[in-house]
Residue, then its C-alpha position, 0 to 999 in steps of 0.5 A: m219733158t216732164t215725168l207723169k205720175n201714175p196715180l192722179h187725184d183731181s180734187n175738182n170732181g173727186l176721182d182718181y186717175t191712173l196712167v195707161n200708155d199715154y192716157y189717164l183713165p179714171n179708177l171707176t167701180t161699179a156699185p155691188p150688186a143688190e139682191q136679186h129681185p124677181t121682175e114679173r109682168w108690171g115691172r117688165l112693162h114699166k121697165k120698157y116704159l122707162q127705157e123708151h120714154h124716160p131714158i135718163r131716169y132708167n140709166q140713173l136707176l140702173l147705174s145706181g143699182e136701184l132698178g131691180s128693187y124699184l121694179a119689184t116694189l112697183d110689181e108688188q104694188a101693181d099686183k096688190q091693186l089689181a087684186l083689189i079692182v078684181r075684188q071690188m068688181q066681184d063685190s059690185a056684181v054679187g050685191 
């Protein structure tokens, strides 16, 4: 019977493994939480859209820790676009 080493490094994928009972489990860590960005109406709607229609993209953003900043940026852009459209409609109604 061979003795198993407790820490193990796989050079093919670059992951380290630890022996727990009879199984080697990968030593995974999560990305540090990014600063919290408030997600308002447009961000929440886009998040729901991503979850329903683009789950792979949603999971990539979520697991990389970029989802909050992505949705906050999108929310800010949508608010600016809405304000521009409202201003243009007001100008066209007056003139």
